[in-house]
N, C-alpha and C positions, 0 to 999 in steps of 0.2 A: 625507963627514959634514955634515948640516943643522945648525947650533946656531940654537937659538931665539933671537931677536933680543931683545938688552938693552937698554933705554929709560935715557936719561940724566938722572937726577933734576934735576942742576942745568940742564935743558933747561928745567922747568916750576918753577924755584924752590926746591925741596924741596931743606933743607937734611939732614945725613947725619942728624941726631938726628932729625928728621922724618921719613927712610925706616926709624931704627929702630923709631918708632911704629907707620907702618905695618903694617910684620912682624908685630907684637907684636900689630895691631889685626887680621890675618889670623889669626893664631894664635886670635882669639876670647877675647884677655883684655878683662879691662873697664879703666878708666882707674886705678882704683886699682891693680890689678895691674901695667898699665903703670908706674905710676909707683914700686914695692917694686923692679920688674924691672931699670929701668935708675936707682933711688936719685934720683928725682926727684921732689916732691910731685905730688901728684894734681891738683890744679888745672893742672901747667903740663904734664901729659900732656893732660888734657884742650885746652887752650890749643894745644900744636900739633897735637893731634886736627882741632881750628876752621881751623889754618890751613893741612894738608895739604885739607880740605872747600873752603877757600877755593882754594885754586891749583890743583883738580881742578875743581874747577867744580860741586860736587855737595853736594848736604844730609844723605847718611845714610852709615852706615859698607858697607853693602852694595853702593853704588852707586861708592861712590870706592875699595872693593877689588876691583870688576868692571872698573873705569878704568885703575887702578891696574896689573892683569893686560893690559890689552889695549894700555896704553901699553909693556909690556915690563916694566915696573918690578918686580912681581911676579911669581913663576913661577905658570903657568898650573896651575889646581886640576885634584887627579887624581885621581880615584875611587881608596878607597882599596880594596885588593884582601880580600877574604871569604873564608874560609876554612871548610871546615865543622866543626864541632866533634868533637874524638876526633881528628883526624888532623894 
């Protein structure tokens, strides 16, 4: 059985809290929503996001998520199966 390679966040200096923020960024949440979900201030969520961008060497959310997936920090994006209506 071939399991996908899982990257070690600590290799990139990424903290467990930053990983939580990264996962929620991957779900499409805003900094405000991430703050609410993690019970932290919105500004703290923004700071975690800025730190992630710096550590990953990127400047935006999409590039950060793509790089995190390429490094094995997040699971690869999978297309959702579409079922015909009424079946």
